[in-house]
A tleap script that builds the chain and sets N, CA, C and O, in Angstrom:
source leaprc.protein.ff14SB
mol = sequence {
  NMET SER LEU ASP GLY PHE TRP TYR ILE GLY
  LYS LYS THR ILE LYS SER PRO LYS GLY LYS
  PRO THR LYS TYR GLN ASP TYR PHE GLY SER
  GLY LYS ARG TRP LEU GLN HIE ILE GLY GLY
  ARG GLU GLN GLU VAL GLU ARG GLN VAL VAL
  TYR LEU CYS ALA ASN LYS THR GLU MET ASP
  TYR TRP GLU SER TYR LEU LEU TYR SER THR
  HIE ALA ILE PHE ARG GLU ASP SER MET ASN
  ASP ASN VAL SER MET ILE THR ASN ARG ARG
  THR SER LYS ASN PHE ILE ASN LYS PRO GLU
  THR CILE
}
set mol.1.N position { 32.725 201.947 -6.685 }
set mol.1.CA position { 31.749 202.917 -7.158 }
set mol.1.C position { 30.556 202.890 -6.152 }
set mol.1.O position { 30.173 201.838 -5.639 }
set mol.2.N position { 30.018 204.042 -5.911 }
set mol.2.CA position { 28.842 204.032 -5.028 }
set mol.2.C position { 27.838 205.099 -5.474 }
set mol.2.O position { 28.201 206.116 -6.065 }
set mol.3.N position { 26.556 204.831 -5.169 }
set mol.3.CA position { 25.466 205.766 -5.464 }
set mol.3.C position { 24.281 205.286 -4.681 }
set mol.3.O position { 23.875 204.125 -4.736 }
set mol.4.N position { 23.736 206.247 -3.940 }
set mol.4.CA position { 22.488 205.970 -3.125 }
set mol.4.C position { 22.713 204.840 -2.112 }
set mol.4.O position { 21.770 204.106 -1.816 }
set mol.5.N position { 23.884 204.680 -1.589 }
set mol.5.CA position { 24.148 203.628 -0.584 }
set mol.5.C position { 24.418 202.278 -1.155 }
set mol.5.O position { 24.659 201.321 -0.420 }
set mol.6.N position { 24.382 202.184 -2.491 }
set mol.6.CA position { 24.741 200.894 -3.149 }
set mol.6.C position { 26.116 201.071 -3.784 }
set mol.6.O position { 26.534 202.163 -4.170 }
set mol.7.N position { 26.808 199.894 -3.870 }
set mol.7.CA position { 28.153 199.994 -4.432 }
set mol.7.C position { 28.417 198.771 -5.375 }
set mol.7.O position { 27.720 197.756 -5.375 }
set mol.8.N position { 29.451 198.974 -6.140 }
set mol.8.CA position { 29.889 197.986 -7.184 }
set mol.8.C position { 31.346 198.017 -7.294 }
set mol.8.O position { 31.978 199.071 -7.377 }
set mol.9.N position { 31.901 196.797 -7.296 }
set mol.9.CA position { 33.387 196.627 -7.527 }
set mol.9.C position { 33.608 196.132 -8.935 }
set mol.9.O position { 33.011 195.147 -9.368 }
set mol.10.N position { 34.452 196.813 -9.623 }
set mol.10.CA position { 34.738 196.420 -11.026 }
set mol.10.C position { 36.183 196.735 -11.410 }
set mol.10.O position { 36.936 197.290 -10.610 }
set mol.11.N position { 36.545 196.398 -12.572 }
set mol.11.CA position { 37.877 196.608 -13.047 }
set mol.11.C position { 37.792 197.121 -14.529 }
set mol.11.O position { 36.850 196.833 -15.266 }
set mol.12.N position { 38.820 197.879 -14.894 }
set mol.12.CA position { 38.910 198.401 -16.238 }
set mol.12.C position { 40.385 198.736 -16.518 }
set mol.12.O position { 41.111 199.311 -15.707 }
set mol.13.N position { 40.767 198.317 -17.763 }
set mol.13.CA position { 42.152 198.636 -18.170 }
set mol.13.C position { 42.227 200.112 -18.644 }
set mol.13.O position { 41.248 200.661 -19.149 }
set mol.14.N position { 43.323 200.688 -18.480 }
set mol.14.CA position { 43.576 202.048 -18.966 }
set mol.14.C position { 44.085 202.036 -20.379 }
set mol.14.O position { 43.811 202.950 -21.155 }
set mol.15.N position { 44.849 200.972 -20.729 }
set mol.15.CA position { 45.345 200.859 -22.079 }
set mol.15.C position { 44.982 199.483 -22.626 }
set mol.15.O position { 44.943 198.505 -21.879 }
set mol.16.N position { 44.716 199.408 -23.927 }
set mol.16.CA position { 44.384 198.152 -24.634 }
set mol.16.C position { 45.637 197.320 -24.691 }
set mol.16.O position { 46.728 197.819 -24.418 }
set mol.17.N position { 45.499 196.043 -25.045 }
set mol.17.CA position { 46.680 195.200 -25.255 }
set mol.17.C position { 47.697 195.744 -26.240 }
set mol.17.O position { 48.896 195.475 -26.155 }
set mol.18.N position { 47.163 196.530 -27.190 }
set mol.18.CA position { 48.061 197.118 -28.194 }
set mol.18.C position { 48.700 198.451 -27.718 }
set mol.18.O position { 49.461 199.084 -28.450 }
set mol.19.N position { 48.371 198.849 -26.488 }
set mol.19.CA position { 48.983 200.081 -25.875 }
set mol.19.C position { 48.171 201.325 -26.181 }
set mol.19.O position { 48.617 202.426 -25.857 }
set mol.20.N position { 47.011 201.203 -26.784 }
set mol.20.CA position { 46.220 202.369 -27.041 }
set mol.20.C position { 45.307 202.695 -25.813 }
set mol.20.O position { 44.802 201.775 -25.170 }
set mol.21.N position { 45.099 203.993 -25.492 }
set mol.21.CA position { 44.291 204.331 -24.378 }
set mol.21.C position { 42.816 203.832 -24.579 }
set mol.21.O position { 42.298 203.853 -25.696 }
set mol.22.N position { 42.181 203.398 -23.504 }
set mol.22.CA position { 40.801 202.957 -23.538 }
set mol.22.C position { 39.952 204.152 -23.107 }
set mol.22.O position { 40.470 205.176 -22.661 }
set mol.23.N position { 38.641 203.995 -23.252 }
set mol.23.CA position { 37.751 205.021 -22.784 }
set mol.23.C position { 37.249 204.732 -21.345 }
set mol.23.O position { 36.050 204.768 -21.067 }
set mol.24.N position { 38.247 204.436 -20.417 }
set mol.24.CA position { 37.943 204.070 -19.075 }
set mol.24.C position { 37.150 205.104 -18.342 }
set mol.24.O position { 36.423 204.760 -17.410 }
set mol.25.N position { 37.254 206.397 -18.727 }
set mol.25.CA position { 36.511 207.458 -18.089 }
set mol.25.C position { 35.020 207.275 -18.215 }
set mol.25.O position { 34.250 207.649 -17.330 }
set mol.26.N position { 34.612 206.670 -19.375 }
set mol.26.CA position { 33.223 206.512 -19.687 }
set mol.26.C position { 32.676 205.118 -19.202 }
set mol.26.O position { 31.502 204.806 -19.402 }
set mol.27.N position { 33.517 204.338 -18.595 }
set mol.27.CA position { 33.114 202.939 -18.229 }
set mol.27.C position { 32.646 202.940 -16.794 }
set mol.27.O position { 33.366 203.423 -15.920 }
set mol.28.N position { 31.472 202.418 -16.520 }
set mol.28.CA position { 30.894 202.407 -15.189 }
set mol.28.C position { 30.576 201.002 -14.720 }
set mol.28.O position { 29.879 200.819 -13.723 }
set mol.29.N position { 31.091 199.994 -15.446 }
set mol.29.CA position { 30.883 198.606 -15.040 }
set mol.29.C position { 30.130 197.807 -16.015 }
set mol.29.O position { 29.634 198.354 -16.999 }
set mol.30.N position { 30.012 196.515 -15.799 }
set mol.30.CA position { 29.305 195.639 -16.676 }
set mol.30.C position { 28.089 194.960 -16.012 }
set mol.30.O position { 27.327 194.267 -16.685 }
set mol.31.N position { 27.911 195.157 -14.708 }
set mol.31.CA position { 26.792 194.544 -13.989 }
set mol.31.C position { 25.473 195.167 -14.483 }
set mol.31.O position { 25.305 196.387 -14.490 }
set mol.32.N position { 24.534 194.275 -14.901 }
set mol.32.CA position { 23.258 194.766 -15.452 }
set mol.32.C position { 22.443 195.485 -14.386 }
set mol.32.O position { 21.832 196.510 -14.685 }
set mol.33.N position { 22.413 194.997 -13.183 }
set mol.33.CA position { 21.631 195.659 -12.115 }
set mol.33.C position { 22.242 196.999 -11.749 }
set mol.33.O position { 21.545 197.979 -11.486 }
set mol.34.N position { 23.568 197.008 -11.739 }
set mol.34.CA position { 24.304 198.307 -11.437 }
set mol.34.C position { 24.016 199.313 -12.513 }
set mol.34.O position { 23.622 200.440 -12.216 }
set mol.35.N position { 24.201 198.934 -13.760 }
set mol.35.CA position { 23.993 199.932 -14.890 }
set mol.35.C position { 22.493 200.367 -14.910 }
set mol.35.O position { 22.208 201.531 -15.195 }
set mol.36.N position { 21.587 199.498 -14.629 }
set mol.36.CA position { 20.232 199.933 -14.563 }
set mol.36.C position { 19.982 200.889 -13.348 }
set mol.36.O position { 19.213 201.843 -13.465 }
set mol.37.N position { 20.606 200.635 -12.244 }
set mol.37.CA position { 20.510 201.494 -11.077 }
set mol.37.C position { 21.022 202.919 -11.333 }
set mol.37.O position { 20.374 203.898 -10.965 }
set mol.38.N position { 22.192 203.014 -11.970 }
set mol.38.CA position { 22.767 204.365 -12.225 }
set mol.38.C position { 22.194 205.012 -13.410 }
set mol.38.O position { 22.325 206.226 -13.567 }
set mol.39.N position { 21.532 204.241 -14.299 }
set mol.39.CA position { 20.994 204.759 -15.579 }
set mol.39.C position { 20.848 206.271 -15.744 }
set mol.39.O position { 19.891 206.843 -15.221 }
set mol.40.N position { 21.729 206.915 -16.427 }
set mol.40.CA position { 21.670 208.329 -16.660 }
set mol.40.C position { 22.198 209.229 -15.569 }
set mol.40.O position { 22.202 210.450 -15.725 }
set mol.41.N position { 22.650 208.646 -14.452 }
set mol.41.CA position { 23.137 209.451 -13.326 }
set mol.41.C position { 24.643 209.151 -13.162 }
set mol.41.O position { 25.144 209.195 -12.038 }
set mol.42.N position { 25.332 208.865 -14.185 }
set mol.42.CA position { 26.761 208.537 -14.067 }
set mol.42.C position { 27.575 209.646 -13.372 }
set mol.42.O position { 28.554 209.326 -12.698 }
set mol.43.N position { 27.212 210.939 -13.505 }
set mol.43.CA position { 27.921 212.037 -12.903 }
set mol.43.C position { 27.821 212.015 -11.396 }
set mol.43.O position { 28.621 212.651 -10.710 }
set mol.44.N position { 26.810 211.262 -10.853 }
set mol.44.CA position { 26.593 211.151 -9.419 }
set mol.44.C position { 27.377 209.980 -8.769 }
set mol.44.O position { 27.462 209.870 -7.546 }
set mol.45.N position { 27.939 209.122 -9.629 }
set mol.45.CA position { 28.644 207.971 -9.118 }
set mol.45.C position { 29.972 208.362 -8.631 }
set mol.45.O position { 30.735 209.044 -9.316 }
set mol.46.N position { 30.272 207.912 -7.385 }
set mol.46.CA position { 31.607 208.148 -6.783 }
set mol.46.C position { 32.519 206.976 -7.193 }
set mol.46.O position { 32.231 205.827 -6.860 }
set mol.47.N position { 33.582 207.255 -7.890 }
set mol.47.CA position { 34.461 206.200 -8.318 }
set mol.47.C position { 35.812 206.400 -7.628 }
set mol.47.O position { 36.246 207.513 -7.333 }
set mol.48.N position { 36.447 205.247 -7.392 }
set mol.48.CA position { 37.725 205.221 -6.612 }
set mol.48.C position { 38.652 204.194 -7.192 }
set mol.48.O position { 38.231 203.050 -7.364 }
set mol.49.N position { 39.879 204.518 -7.504 }
set mol.49.CA position { 40.876 203.551 -7.985 }
set mol.49.C position { 41.475 202.941 -6.694 }
set mol.49.O position { 42.069 203.656 -5.887 }
set mol.50.N position { 41.318 201.664 -6.519 }
set mol.50.CA position { 41.826 200.965 -5.365 }
set mol.50.C position { 43.222 200.396 -5.605 }
set mol.50.O position { 44.099 200.514 -4.750 }
set mol.51.N position { 43.427 199.775 -6.775 }
set mol.51.CA position { 44.702 199.219 -7.095 }
set mol.51.C position { 45.082 199.638 -8.598 }
set mol.51.O position { 44.232 199.541 -9.483 }
set mol.52.N position { 46.254 200.062 -8.841 }
set mol.52.CA position { 46.804 200.103 -10.138 }
set mol.52.C position { 47.617 198.862 -10.366 }
set mol.52.O position { 48.492 198.569 -9.551 }
set mol.53.N position { 47.389 198.115 -11.413 }
set mol.53.CA position { 48.016 196.828 -11.573 }
set mol.53.C position { 48.933 196.784 -12.731 }
set mol.53.O position { 48.818 197.552 -13.686 }
set mol.54.N position { 49.909 195.809 -12.626 }
set mol.54.CA position { 50.878 195.672 -13.670 }
set mol.54.C position { 50.322 194.968 -14.935 }
set mol.54.O position { 50.788 195.204 -16.050 }
set mol.55.N position { 49.326 194.110 -14.724 }
set mol.55.CA position { 48.757 193.385 -15.841 }
set mol.55.C position { 47.344 192.842 -15.540 }
set mol.55.O position { 46.860 192.996 -14.418 }
set mol.56.N position { 46.706 192.238 -16.482 }
set mol.56.CA position { 45.382 191.722 -16.317 }
set mol.56.C position { 45.230 190.708 -15.253 }
set mol.56.O position { 44.235 190.702 -14.528 }
set mol.57.N position { 46.222 189.822 -15.134 }
set mol.57.CA position { 46.169 188.823 -14.168 }
set mol.57.C position { 46.109 189.367 -12.769 }
set mol.57.O position { 45.316 188.910 -11.945 }
set mol.58.N position { 46.984 190.388 -12.486 }
set mol.58.CA position { 46.914 191.020 -11.198 }
set mol.58.C position { 45.638 191.757 -10.935 }
set mol.58.O position { 45.117 191.779 -9.819 }
set mol.59.N position { 45.147 192.359 -11.987 }
set mol.59.CA position { 43.805 193.101 -11.907 }
set mol.59.C position { 42.722 192.114 -11.527 }
set mol.59.O position { 41.921 192.403 -10.638 }
set mol.60.N position { 42.669 190.930 -12.187 }
set mol.60.CA position { 41.723 189.883 -11.891 }
set mol.60.C position { 41.772 189.414 -10.424 }
set mol.60.O position { 40.767 189.203 -9.744 }
set mol.61.N position { 43.031 189.274 -10.012 }
set mol.61.CA position { 43.240 188.810 -8.607 }
set mol.61.C position { 42.676 189.764 -7.638 }
set mol.61.O position { 41.921 189.359 -6.755 }
set mol.62.N position { 43.009 191.052 -7.752 }
set mol.62.CA position { 42.542 192.064 -6.767 }
set mol.62.C position { 41.006 192.270 -6.843 }
set mol.62.O position { 40.360 192.488 -5.819 }
set mol.63.N position { 40.452 192.202 -8.019 }
set mol.63.CA position { 38.989 192.323 -8.078 }
set mol.63.C position { 38.313 191.180 -7.285 }
set mol.63.O position { 37.437 191.402 -6.449 }
set mol.64.N position { 38.772 189.934 -7.594 }
set mol.64.CA position { 38.210 188.804 -6.910 }
set mol.64.C position { 38.474 188.866 -5.400 }
set mol.64.O position { 37.599 188.530 -4.602 }
set mol.65.N position { 39.615 189.272 -5.030 }
set mol.65.CA position { 39.939 189.445 -3.585 }
set mol.65.C position { 38.910 190.396 -2.925 }
set mol.65.O position { 38.323 190.069 -1.894 }
set mol.66.N position { 38.713 191.551 -3.528 }
set mol.66.CA position { 37.790 192.566 -2.928 }
set mol.66.C position { 36.365 191.980 -2.910 }
set mol.66.O position { 35.648 192.157 -1.925 }
set mol.67.N position { 35.951 191.296 -3.968 }
set mol.67.CA position { 34.545 190.784 -3.980 }
set mol.67.C position { 34.395 189.709 -2.917 }
set mol.67.O position { 33.369 189.682 -2.236 }
set mol.68.N position { 35.396 188.796 -2.735 }
set mol.68.CA position { 35.282 187.787 -1.730 }
set mol.68.C position { 35.369 188.343 -0.330 }
set mol.68.O position { 34.566 188.006 0.540 }
set mol.69.N position { 36.397 189.239 -0.112 }
set mol.69.CA position { 36.585 189.729 1.247 }
set mol.69.C position { 35.480 190.649 1.758 }
set mol.69.O position { 35.318 190.816 2.966 }
set mol.70.N position { 34.716 191.248 0.833 }
set mol.70.CA position { 33.600 192.101 1.259 }
set mol.70.C position { 32.307 191.291 1.275 }
set mol.70.O position { 31.261 191.829 1.636 }
set mol.71.N position { 32.349 190.006 0.892 }
set mol.71.CA position { 31.195 189.159 0.773 }
set mol.71.C position { 30.115 189.808 -0.094 }
set mol.71.O position { 28.931 189.810 0.244 }
set mol.72.N position { 30.553 190.342 -1.191 }
set mol.72.CA position { 29.703 191.147 -2.089 }
set mol.72.C position { 28.427 190.484 -2.577 }
set mol.72.O position { 27.388 191.138 -2.666 }
set mol.73.N position { 28.490 189.183 -2.896 }
set mol.73.CA position { 27.281 188.515 -3.403 }
set mol.73.C position { 26.243 188.282 -2.329 }
set mol.73.O position { 25.090 187.995 -2.652 }
set mol.74.N position { 26.612 188.397 -1.047 }
set mol.74.CA position { 25.640 188.183 0.001 }
set mol.74.C position { 25.021 189.497 0.519 }
set mol.74.O position { 24.025 189.478 1.242 }
set mol.75.N position { 25.620 190.619 0.143 }
set mol.75.CA position { 25.199 191.856 0.727 }
set mol.75.C position { 24.165 192.562 -0.105 }
set mol.75.O position { 24.294 192.668 -1.324 }
set mol.76.N position { 23.080 193.072 0.597 }
set mol.76.CA position { 22.024 193.740 -0.113 }
set mol.76.C position { 22.511 195.101 -0.694 }
set mol.76.O position { 21.922 195.565 -1.671 }
set mol.77.N position { 23.543 195.748 -0.144 }
set mol.77.CA position { 23.956 197.032 -0.660 }
set mol.77.C position { 25.051 196.893 -1.775 }
set mol.77.O position { 25.602 197.881 -2.261 }
set mol.78.N position { 25.326 195.630 -2.141 }
set mol.78.CA position { 26.250 195.406 -3.222 }
set mol.78.C position { 25.485 195.158 -4.499 }
set mol.78.O position { 24.480 194.448 -4.495 }
set mol.79.N position { 25.947 195.733 -5.590 }
set mol.79.CA position { 25.269 195.488 -6.929 }
set mol.79.C position { 26.070 194.387 -7.717 }
set mol.79.O position { 25.740 194.059 -8.857 }
set mol.80.N position { 27.116 193.845 -7.070 }
set mol.80.CA position { 27.836 192.776 -7.726 }
set mol.80.C position { 27.095 191.433 -7.650 }
set mol.80.O position { 26.791 190.983 -6.545 }
set mol.81.N position { 26.799 190.791 -8.755 }
set mol.81.CA position { 26.058 189.573 -8.741 }
set mol.81.C position { 26.873 188.259 -8.888 }
set mol.81.O position { 26.363 187.153 -8.707 }
set mol.82.N position { 28.153 188.448 -9.222 }
set mol.82.CA position { 28.943 187.233 -9.350 }
set mol.82.C position { 30.407 187.602 -9.046 }
set mol.82.O position { 30.763 188.779 -8.998 }
set mol.83.N position { 31.236 186.585 -8.846 }
set mol.83.CA position { 32.596 186.668 -8.611 }
set mol.83.C position { 33.337 185.774 -9.643 }
set mol.83.O position { 33.140 184.559 -9.643 }
set mol.84.N position { 34.153 186.339 -10.484 }
set mol.84.CA position { 34.888 185.562 -11.494 }
set mol.84.C position { 33.960 184.722 -12.392 }
set mol.84.O position { 34.398 183.733 -12.979 }
set mol.85.N position { 32.697 185.112 -12.497 }
set mol.85.CA position { 31.739 184.370 -13.294 }
set mol.85.C position { 31.603 182.932 -12.832 }
set mol.85.O position { 31.190 182.075 -13.613 }
set mol.86.N position { 31.950 182.637 -11.539 }
set mol.86.CA position { 31.878 181.295 -11.018 }
set mol.86.C position { 30.850 181.300 -9.885 }
set mol.86.O position { 29.906 180.511 -9.916 }
set mol.87.N position { 31.005 182.142 -8.922 }
set mol.87.CA position { 30.112 182.171 -7.765 }
set mol.87.C position { 29.105 183.329 -7.967 }
set mol.87.O position { 29.511 184.440 -8.306 }
set mol.88.N position { 27.851 183.083 -7.768 }
set mol.88.CA position { 26.891 184.160 -7.947 }
set mol.88.C position { 25.785 184.059 -6.906 }
set mol.88.O position { 25.727 183.107 -6.129 }
set mol.89.N position { 24.923 185.047 -6.908 }
set mol.89.CA position { 23.801 185.080 -5.930 }
set mol.89.C position { 22.932 183.814 -6.012 }
set mol.89.O position { 22.516 183.284 -4.982 }
set mol.90.N position { 22.674 183.359 -7.152 }
set mol.90.CA position { 21.777 182.176 -7.314 }
set mol.90.C position { 22.494 180.918 -6.719 }
set mol.90.O position { 21.909 180.210 -5.900 }
set mol.91.N position { 23.750 180.652 -7.136 }
set mol.91.CA position { 24.389 179.438 -6.650 }
set mol.91.C position { 24.805 179.493 -5.151 }
set mol.91.O position { 24.983 178.478 -4.477 }
set mol.92.N position { 24.941 180.736 -4.698 }
set mol.92.CA position { 25.400 180.864 -3.262 }
set mol.92.C position { 24.259 180.797 -2.264 }
set mol.92.O position { 24.500 180.754 -1.057 }
set mol.93.N position { 22.950 180.786 -2.768 }
set mol.93.CA position { 21.823 180.696 -1.855 }
set mol.93.C position { 21.852 179.361 -1.131 }
set mol.93.O position { 21.273 179.279 -0.048 }
set mol.94.N position { 22.476 178.316 -1.639 }
set mol.94.CA position { 22.494 177.040 -1.014 }
set mol.94.C position { 23.783 176.769 -0.221 }
set mol.94.O position { 24.033 175.638 0.196 }
set mol.95.N position { 24.570 177.782 -0.023 }
set mol.95.CA position { 25.786 177.591 0.780 }
set mol.95.C position { 25.411 177.234 2.224 }
set mol.95.O position { 24.485 177.801 2.803 }
set mol.96.N position { 26.123 176.323 2.759 }
set mol.96.CA position { 25.934 175.973 4.179 }
set mol.96.C position { 26.618 176.998 5.050 }
set mol.96.O position { 26.073 177.410 6.074 }
set mol.97.N position { 27.773 177.403 4.667 }
set mol.97.CA position { 28.584 178.382 5.453 }
set mol.97.C position { 28.489 179.706 4.800 }
set mol.97.O position { 29.061 179.950 3.737 }
set mol.98.N position { 27.736 180.585 5.465 }
set mol.98.CA position { 27.644 182.035 4.962 }
set mol.98.C position { 28.313 182.946 6.032 }
set mol.98.O position { 28.333 182.636 7.224 }
set mol.99.N position { 28.846 184.062 5.545 }
set mol.99.CA position { 29.417 184.963 6.508 }
set mol.99.C position { 28.402 185.448 7.544 }
set mol.99.O position { 27.255 185.731 7.199 }
set mol.100.N position { 28.809 185.545 8.796 }
set mol.100.CA position { 27.926 185.930 9.845 }
set mol.100.C position { 27.797 187.431 10.001 }
set mol.100.O position { 26.884 187.903 10.678 }
set mol.101.N position { 28.679 188.180 9.399 }
set mol.101.CA position { 28.748 189.623 9.592 }
set mol.101.C position { 27.796 190.412 8.735 }
set mol.101.O position { 27.817 191.643 8.728 }
set mol.102.N position { 26.980 189.715 8.030 }
set mol.102.CA position { 26.058 190.465 7.042 }
set mol.102.C position { 24.752 190.659 7.674 }
set mol.102.O position { 23.852 191.238 7.066 }
savepdb mol mol.pdb
quit
């Protein structure tokens, strides 16, 4: 998803575990900074499906892959603040090895 040069990588299921459709069309992410940034401008957000996945495990894998491979928590144009709720902007400030391409 992108808006005003900022972007956010997220995931959302299309069907619930019981097979019922979710309201994925109305879902714009869970990141607090991202939701605050888009606040009321959801129609301006460009959304893109990158992977359709067979299950939640595959979906978790690809979300983490994209967040790590784009170095999302280090980039100023990313609104993602954590990866798998393990690595985040606060804990990554002390990394010795940071990507050089940022």
